[in-house]
N, C-alpha and C positions, 0 to 999 in steps of 0.2 A: 538444560532443558532442551529437548529436541522437539520441533514441530512434528505433527503427525504426517503421514504419507501425503506427497502433494496432490495426489488424486482425491483426497478428502478434505473437506473443509475443517480447518482448526476451529476449536471452541474459543469463546471469550476467555476462559480459564487459561487455556493454552497460550493465547496472545498475551494476557496480563502477566504470566509467568516467564515469558521470553525475556532473556537478558540481552543487554547491548542494544544497539540501534536497529530498528525494524521499519520497513516500508511495507504497508498493507495496500495493495492496489485492488480496488473493487470496480468491476466492470462485467462485460460479457464479450463473447467472441463476435456477435453479430452487431454490436454497437459501432456506428461510425466514428463517434468521438473517441471511443476506446481504441479502435485501429489506428486512428491518426495520432494518438498519444504514445503508441508502443515504441517508435523510434525515439521520441523524446525521453521517455523513461529509460530506455536502454543507453542512450547517450549519457544521461545524468548518472546512472548506476555505474557505468564503465569508469567514471572518475572517483567512484567511492566504493571499492570492492569489499570494504568492511561493513557495509550495511546489508543486512539479510533482506530479501525481497520475497513476499509472498503474494501471489495473484489469487484473488478470490472472485470466482465466478458468482456473480450476485443475481438476485431476482426476487420476485414475490415468495415470501415463506422462507427465505434464507435467514437463519438467526444472526449470524455474524454481522451481515449488513445492517440489520435492524438494530442490533446492539450498538453499532457506531453511528446510527442516525443517517445512513446514506440515502440520499434522495436523487442524486444525479450521477451518471457515469461519465468518465471514470472519476473516482474519488480516491485520492491518495492520502492515506493517514500515516504521519510519521510519529513512531513511537520510541521512546527511550526507556529501558527498564519496565516496559509494559505500560508506561504512562504516555498519553498523547501529547506530543510536543506542538504539532501543527497539522494542517491539512490543506490540500489543494484540490479544487473541483474543476475539472476540464482544464488543465494548465495549457496556456497558449504556446508556451515554448519551453526548451529545456533549461533556460535560465532560472525560472522560478523553482523547478525541481532541484536543480544543483544548489541554490541558496537554502532550500528547506534542509537538504541533506548535509550541507556544511554547518548549519546551525545545530542539526542533530548530533553531530560528532564533536561539538565543542564541549 
């Protein structure tokens, strides 16, 4: 299964059907918390190149964020074979992200 064009938001069905480990990142370009988390996410993902990363620009009326119950940004949802394994909201450091990615790949 291939996710749709990165310029379009995937559907919940797309996500549920995605094989392997996947990190969904919900946020916005203007969110200060999201901007601060970008280097942390990049650092953690650099250690786990086998994890697909999908960044979803979220906001009112965006169905994927609502389907995952996203309330604060950034919210990182870690999925394996389309099933949620864990999530982090506003991670304070790369350590928490790395730990979640390691657990996802076990």
